[in-house]
MARVOKOL-923733 format. One line per 5 residues: number of its first residue (from 1); their letters; for each residue x, y, z of N, C-alpha, C, O. Coordinates in nm, 3 decimals, padded with zeros to 5 digits, always signed. Layout:
MARVOKOL-923733
NUM) A) X,Y,Z,X,Y,Z,X,Y,Z,X,Y,Z ~ ...
END
This chain:
MARVOKOL-923733
1) XXXXX) +00.081,-00.120,+00.000,+00.000,+00.000,+00.000,+00.086,+00.127,+00.000,+00.050,+00.227,-00.063 ~ +00.198,+00.122,+00.071,+00.283,+00.241,+00.071,+00.339,+00.269,-00.068,+00.369,+00.383,-00.101 ~ +00.351,+00.164,-00.148,+00.399,+00.183,-00.285,+00.299,+00.268,-00.363,+00.339,+00.354,-00.442 ~ +00.170,+00.246,-00.341,+00.069,+00.328,-00.409,+00.078,+00.474,-00.367,+00.064,+00.564,-00.449 ~ +00.102,+00.498,-00.239,+00.116,+00.636,-00.191,+00.240,+00.699,-00.253,+00.238,+00.816,-00.291
6) XXXXX) +00.347,+00.624,-00.264,+00.469,+00.677,-00.325,+00.448,+00.703,-00.474,+00.505,+00.797,-00.529 ~ +00.367,+00.621,-00.540,+00.334,+00.646,-00.681,+00.253,+00.775,-00.693,+00.281,+00.859,-00.779 ~ +00.152,+00.791,-00.606,+00.076,+00.916,-00.604,+00.169,+01.034,-00.580,+00.161,+01.136,-00.649 ~ +00.258,+01.021,-00.481,+00.352,+01.128,-00.451,+00.442,+01.160,-00.569,+00.469,+01.277,-00.598 ~ +00.489,+01.057,-00.638,+00.574,+01.078,-00.756,+00.499,+01.149,-00.868,+00.554,+01.237,-00.934
11) XXXXX) +00.374,+01.110,-00.889,+00.293,+01.174,-00.993,+00.264,+01.320,-00.959,+00.266,+01.407,-01.046 ~ +00.236,+01.346,-00.831,+00.212,+01.484,-00.788,+00.339,+01.567,-00.802,+00.335,+01.681,-00.848 ~ +00.453,+01.509,-00.763,+00.582,+01.578,-00.780,+00.609,+01.607,-00.926,+00.651,+01.718,-00.961 ~ +00.587,+01.510,-01.012,+00.608,+01.528,-01.156,+00.516,+01.636,-01.212,+00.559,+01.720,-01.290 ~ +00.389,+01.633,-01.173,+00.294,+01.735,-01.219,+00.339,+01.873,-01.173,+00.331,+01.970,-01.249
16) XXXXX) +00.385,+01.883,-01.050,+00.434,+02.012,-00.999,+00.552,+02.064,-01.079,+00.560,+02.183,-01.109 ~ +00.645,+01.974,-01.113,+00.761,+02.015,-01.192,+00.718,+02.060,-01.332,+00.769,+02.160,-01.383 ~ +00.625,+01.987,-01.392,+00.574,+02.026,-01.524,+00.508,+02.163,-01.516,+00.527,+02.246,-01.606 ~ +00.431,+02.189,-01.411,+00.365,+02.319,-01.396,+00.468,+02.430,-01.378,+00.451,+02.539,-01.432 ~ +00.575,+02.403,-01.304,+00.679,+02.505,-01.285,+00.745,+02.538,-01.418,+00.771,+02.654,-01.448
21) XXXXX) +00.773,+02.436,-01.498,+00.842,+02.456,-01.626,+00.750,+02.518,-01.731,+00.785,+02.618,-01.794 ~ +00.632,+02.459,-01.749,+00.537,+02.508,-01.850,+00.394,+02.485,-01.800,+00.336,+02.379,-01.825 ~ +00.336,+02.584,-01.731,+00.204,+02.567,-01.670,+00.094,+02.530,-01.770,-00.002,+02.463,-01.733 ~ +00.106,+02.574,-01.893,-00.001,+02.550,-01.990,-00.020,+02.404,-02.026,-00.126,+02.366,-02.075 ~ +00.081,+02.321,-02.004,+00.067,+02.179,-02.037,-00.048,+02.119,-01.955,-00.137,+02.055,-02.010
26) XXXXX) -00.045,+02.141,-01.825,-00.148,+02.083,-01.739,-00.272,+02.170,-01.736,-00.384,+02.119,-01.745 ~ -00.255,+02.301,-01.722,-00.372,+02.388,-01.713,-00.448,+02.395,-01.844,-00.570,+02.409,-01.844 ~ -00.378,+02.386,-01.956,-00.445,+02.379,-02.086,-00.526,+02.252,-02.099,-00.639,+02.254,-02.149 ~ -00.470,+02.140,-02.052,-00.543,+02.014,-02.053,-00.670,+02.026,-01.969,-00.777,+01.981,-02.011 ~ -00.658,+02.087,-01.851,-00.776,+02.103,-01.764,-00.881,+02.192,-01.831,-01.000,+02.160,-01.829
31) XXXXX) -00.837,+02.302,-01.891,-00.932,+02.391,-01.960,-01.004,+02.318,-02.074,-01.125,+02.333,-02.092 ~ -00.929,+02.239,-02.151,-00.986,+02.170,-02.267,-01.081,+02.057,-02.227,-01.168,+02.019,-02.306 ~ -01.066,+02.004,-02.108,-01.148,+01.891,-02.065,-01.244,+01.927,-01.953,-01.302,+01.838,-01.890 ~ -01.261,+02.054,-01.928,-01.347,+02.100,-01.820,-01.492,+02.056,-01.837,-01.561,+02.030,-01.738 ~ -01.538,+02.047,-01.959,-01.678,+02.012,-01.985,-01.704,+01.861,-01.980,-01.818,+01.818,-01.992
36) XXXXX) -01.600,+01.781,-01.962,-01.616,+01.636,-01.960,-01.642,+01.588,-01.818,-01.575,+01.630,-01.724 ~ -01.739,+01.499,-01.804,-01.776,+01.447,-01.673,-01.662,+01.366,-01.612,-01.653,+01.356,-01.489 ~ -01.576,+01.309,-01.694,-01.465,+01.229,-01.645,-01.369,+01.306,-01.556,-01.313,+01.249,-01.462 ~ -01.350,+01.433,-01.582,-01.261,+01.515,-01.501,-01.316,+01.528,-01.359,-01.242,+01.519,-01.261 ~ -01.445,+01.550,-01.349,-01.510,+01.562,-01.218,-01.500,+01.430,-01.142,-01.467,+01.428,-01.024
41) XXXXX) -01.530,+01.321,-01.210,-01.523,+01.189,-01.146,-01.379,+01.157,-01.105,-01.356,+01.106,-00.995 ~ -01.283,+01.188,-01.192,-01.143,+01.164,-01.160,-01.099,+01.243,-01.037,-01.028,+01.191,-00.951 ~ -01.142,+01.368,-01.028,-01.106,+01.452,-00.913,-01.159,+01.391,-00.783,-01.090,+01.394,-00.681 ~ -01.279,+01.337,-00.787,-01.338,+01.276,-00.668,-01.268,+01.145,-00.634,-01.227,+01.123,-00.519 ~ -01.254,+01.058,-00.732,-01.198,+00.924,-00.709,-01.054,+00.931,-00.661,-01.016,+00.859,-00.568
46) XXXXX) -00.972,+01.015,-00.723,-00.832,+01.025,-00.682,-00.821,+01.074,-00.538,-00.742,+01.021,-00.461 ~ -00.899,+01.175,-00.502,-00.895,+01.225,-00.365,-00.943,+01.120,-00.265,-00.888,+01.107,-00.156 ~ -01.046,+01.046,-00.302,-01.100,+00.944,-00.214,-00.998,+00.831,-00.194,-00.974,+00.789,-00.081 ~ -00.940,+00.783,-00.301,-00.841,+00.674,-00.291,-00.720,+00.721,-00.211,-00.673,+00.650,-00.122 ~ -00.669,+00.839,-00.243,-00.553,+00.891,-00.172,-00.584,+00.908,-00.023,-00.503,+00.873,+00.062
51) XXXXX) -00.701,+00.961,+00.009,-00.740,+00.981,+00.148,-00.746,+00.851,+00.225,-00.694,+00.841,+00.337 ~ -00.810,+00.750,+00.167,-00.819,+00.619,+00.233,-00.681,+00.559,+00.251,-00.650,+00.506,+00.358 ~ -00.597,+00.565,+00.149,-00.461,+00.512,+00.160,-00.382,+00.583,+00.269,-00.311,+00.519,+00.347 ~ -00.392,+00.715,+00.274,-00.317,+00.791,+00.374,-00.362,+00.756,+00.515,-00.279,+00.739,+00.605 ~ -00.492,+00.744,+00.536,-00.542,+00.709,+00.669,-00.501,+00.567,+00.706,-00.456,+00.542,+00.818
56) XXXXX) -00.517,+00.476,+00.613,-00.486,+00.336,+00.637,-00.338,+00.313,+00.665,-00.303,+00.228,+00.747 ~ -00.252,+00.386,+00.599,-00.108,+00.366,+00.610,-00.038,+00.471,+00.697,+00.084,+00.472,+00.705 ~ -00.112,+00.558,+00.761,-00.050,+00.667,+00.838,+00.043,+00.615,+00.948,+00.143,+00.678,+00.978 ~ +00.010,+00.500,+01.007,+00.091,+00.449,+01.117,+00.230,+00.402,+01.075,+00.318,+00.387,+01.160 ~ +00.253,+00.377,+00.946,+00.385,+00.335,+00.900,+00.466,+00.451,+00.843,+00.578,+00.431,+00.794
61) XXXXX) +00.412,+00.571,+00.848,+00.483,+00.688,+00.794,+00.569,+00.752,+00.902,+00.560,+00.717,+01.020 ~ +00.653,+00.845,+00.862,+00.737,+00.919,+00.955,+00.657,+01.023,+01.033,+00.699,+01.068,+01.140 ~ +00.542,+01.063,+00.978,+00.458,+01.166,+01.039,+00.313,+01.116,+01.047,+00.228,+01.165,+00.973 ~ +00.285,+01.019,+01.135,+00.153,+00.955,+01.133,+00.037,+01.051,+01.154,-00.066,+01.039,+01.087 ~ +00.050,+01.146,+01.245,-00.060,+01.239,+01.271,-00.087,+01.328,+01.150,-00.202,+01.347,+01.111
66) XXXXX) +00.018,+01.383,+01.093,+00.005,+01.472,+00.977,-00.054,+01.397,+00.858,-00.142,+01.448,+00.789 ~ -00.005,+01.276,+00.835,-00.053,+01.196,+00.722,-00.200,+01.161,+00.741,-00.278,+01.166,+00.645 ~ -00.240,+01.127,+00.863,-00.381,+01.096,+00.887,-00.469,+01.219,+00.865,-00.576,+01.208,+00.806 ~ -00.425,+01.334,+00.911,-00.501,+01.459,+00.889,-00.513,+01.486,+00.739,-00.621,+01.521,+00.691 ~ -00.404,+01.469,+00.664,-00.409,+01.489,+00.518,-00.505,+01.391,+00.453,-00.575,+01.426,+00.357
71) XXXXX) -00.510,+01.268,+00.504,-00.604,+01.170,+00.452,-00.748,+01.212,+00.474,-00.831,+01.203,+00.384 ~ -00.778,+01.259,+00.595,-00.914,+01.304,+00.623,-00.950,+01.428,+00.540,-01.063,+01.440,+00.492 ~ -00.854,+01.519,+00.524,-00.880,+01.637,+00.439,-00.908,+01.596,+00.295,-00.994,+01.655,+00.229 ~ -00.836,+01.496,+00.247,-00.858,+01.448,+00.111,-00.998,+01.387,+00.096,-01.065,+01.410,-00.005 ~ -01.042,+01.311,+00.195,-01.175,+01.252,+00.191,-01.282,+01.360,+00.198,-01.382,+01.354,+00.126
76) XXXXX) -01.263,+01.459,+00.284,-01.358,+01.571,+00.292,-01.365,+01.646,+00.160,-01.473,+01.687,+00.116 ~ -01.249,+01.664,+00.095,-01.246,+01.730,-00.036,-01.322,+01.647,-00.140,-01.396,+01.703,-00.221 ~ -01.305,+01.515,-00.137,-01.377,+01.428,-00.231,-01.527,+01.436,-00.210,-01.604,+01.446,-00.305 ~ -01.568,+01.433,-00.084,-01.711,+01.443,-00.054,-01.764,+01.579,-00.097,-01.873,+01.588,-00.154 ~ -01.689,+01.684,-00.069,-01.732,+01.819,-00.107,-01.747,+01.831,-00.258,-01.845,+01.889,-00.306
81) XXXXX) -01.651,+01.778,-00.332,-01.659,+01.785,-00.478,-01.778,+01.705,-00.532,-01.836,+01.742,-00.634 ~ -01.813,+01.598,-00.465,-01.928,+01.521,-00.512,-02.059,+01.589,-00.475,-02.157,+01.580,-00.550 ~ -02.063,+01.657,-00.362,-02.186,+01.723,-00.317,-02.215,+01.850,-00.397,-02.332,+01.881,-00.421 ~ -02.112,+01.923,-00.438,-02.137,+02.050,-00.506,-02.196,+02.031,-00.645,-02.256,+02.124,-00.700 ~ -02.181,+01.913,-00.700,-02.239,+01.888,-00.832,-02.149,+01.932,-00.945,-02.050,+02.002,-00.926
86) XXXXX) -02.188,+01.888,-01.062,-02.105,+01.911,-01.181,-02.100,+02.057,-01.223,-01.994,+02.108,-01.258 ~ -02.212,+02.123,-01.219,-02.217,+02.264,-01.263,-02.128,+02.352,-01.174,-02.051,+02.434,-01.224 ~ -02.140,+02.334,-01.043,-02.058,+02.413,-00.951,-01.911,+02.370,-00.956,-01.822,+02.452,-00.933 ~ -01.885,+02.243,-00.986,-01.747,+02.197,-01.005,-01.685,+02.271,-01.123,-01.571,+02.318,-01.115 ~ -01.759,+02.282,-01.232,-01.708,+02.354,-01.350,-01.683,+02.500,-01.317,-01.583,+02.557,-01.361
91) XXXXX) -01.772,+02.562,-01.240,-01.753,+02.701,-01.201,-01.631,+02.716,-01.111,-01.554,+02.811,-01.125 ~ -01.613,+02.621,-01.018,-01.497,+02.624,-00.928,-01.367,+02.608,-01.007,-01.270,+02.681,-00.983 ~ -01.365,+02.516,-01.101,-01.245,+02.495,-01.182,-01.216,+02.616,-01.270,-01.100,+02.656,-01.284 ~ -01.319,+02.674,-01.328,-01.299,+02.795,-01.411,-01.242,+02.908,-01.326,-01.151,+02.980,-01.370 ~ -01.295,+02.923,-01.207,-01.245,+03.027,-01.115,-01.098,+02.999,-01.080,-01.016,+03.091,-01.084
96) XXXXX) -01.066,+02.874,-01.045,-00.929,+02.839,-01.008,-00.833,+02.857,-01.126,-00.720,+02.902,-01.108 ~ -00.878,+02.822,-01.245,-00.793,+02.836,-01.363,-00.770,+02.983,-01.401,-00.678,+03.013,-01.476 ~ -00.853,+03.072,-01.350,-00.832,+03.215,-01.378,-00.709,+03.269,-01.306,-00.661,+03.378,-01.338 ~ -00.657,+03.195,-01.209,-00.538,+03.237,-01.135,-00.409,+03.181,-01.191,-00.303,+03.198,-01.130 ~ -00.416,+03.113,-01.305,-00.298,+03.048,-01.362,-00.188,+03.147,-01.395,-00.072,+03.125,-01.361
101) XXXXX) -00.223,+03.256,-01.461,-00.120,+03.354,-01.502,-00.037,+03.401,-01.382,+00.085,+03.386,-01.384 ~ -00.100,+03.460,-01.279,-00.016,+03.513,-01.171,+00.038,+03.409,-01.074,+00.145,+03.428,-01.017 ~ -00.035,+03.297,-01.052,+00.003,+03.206,-00.945,+00.026,+03.061,-00.989,+00.046,+02.975,-00.903 ~ +00.025,+03.033,-01.117,+00.038,+02.896,-01.165,+00.166,+02.828,-01.120,+00.162,+02.713,-01.075 ~ +00.277,+02.896,-01.132,+00.405,+02.836,-01.093,+00.416,+02.818,-00.942,+00.481,+02.725,-00.895
106) XXXXX) +00.353,+02.907,-00.867,+00.351,+02.889,-00.721,+00.275,+02.761,-00.686,+00.318,+02.684,-00.601 ~ +00.163,+02.739,-00.754,+00.088,+02.616,-00.734,+00.170,+02.494,-00.773,+00.162,+02.390,-00.708 ~ +00.248,+02.506,-00.879,+00.336,+02.397,-00.919,+00.440,+02.367,-00.814,+00.469,+02.251,-00.786 ~ +00.496,+02.472,-00.756,+00.594,+02.452,-00.649,+00.530,+02.384,-00.529,+00.590,+02.293,-00.470 ~ +00.410,+02.427,-00.491,+00.340,+02.365,-00.377,+00.306,+02.219,-00.406,+00.318,+02.134,-00.318
111) XXXXX) +00.263,+02.190,-00.529,+00.234,+02.051,-00.567,+00.360,+01.966,-00.561,+00.357,+01.854,-00.509 ~ +00.470,+02.018,-00.613,+00.596,+01.944,-00.609,+00.640,+01.920,-00.464,+00.686,+01.811,-00.430 ~ +00.625,+02.021,-00.380,+00.663,+02.006,-00.239,+00.575,+01.902,-00.170,+00.624,+01.823,-00.090 ~ +00.445,+01.902,-00.200,+00.354,+01.804,-00.141,+00.389,+01.663,-00.187,+00.393,+01.570,-00.107 ~ +00.415,+01.647,-00.316,+00.455,+01.516,-00.368,+00.583,+01.467,-00.304,+00.595,+01.351,-00.267
116) XXXXX) +00.681,+01.556,-00.292,+00.808,+01.520,-00.228,+00.787,+01.483,-00.082,+00.851,+01.391,-00.031 ~ +00.699,+01.555,-00.014,+00.669,+01.524,+00.126,+00.607,+01.385,+00.139,+00.643,+01.309,+00.229 ~ +00.514,+01.351,+00.050,+00.453,+01.218,+00.055,+00.558,+01.109,+00.035,+00.558,+01.008,+00.105 ~ +00.647,+01.130,-00.059,+00.752,+01.031,-00.083,+00.842,+01.019,+00.039,+00.873,+00.909,+00.084 ~ +00.885,+01.133,+00.092,+00.974,+01.133,+00.210,+00.907,+01.067,+00.330,+00.972,+00.995,+00.405
121) XXX) +00.779,+01.091,+00.349,+00.709,+01.039,+00.467,+00.701,+00.887,+00.466,+00.685,+00.825,+00.572 ~ +00.710,+00.825,+00.347,+00.694,+00.680,+00.340,+00.820,+00.606,+00.296,+00.815,+00.485,+00.273 ~ +00.932,+00.676,+00.283,+01.057,+00.608,+00.244,+01.115,+00.539,+00.366,+01.220,+00.476,+00.357
END
């Protein structure tokens, strides 16, 4: 199970690095697929799986309390995204994507740092 968390961490780290180098690769993909229901479902499922994995494996990490809190936050985010519905999800994503120009690379740095933290916590 920790291998799955490390894979998630590696993918998040990689996405963060891509955003730092060229934000339009990922943000352009999100903009182009915003109207597809799969993006909404993917956002919910990934957060739910990651949250369950983090809670389940928190006791084997270097920071069990922090990892468990992150797991619960991920599950709450998944539930929130499912409750708000598709229309409000699209509005939320459009609003968030409007900040790409000024803050996109900062978000990439934060994503890379989060991915690196997940990897470090389970090595």
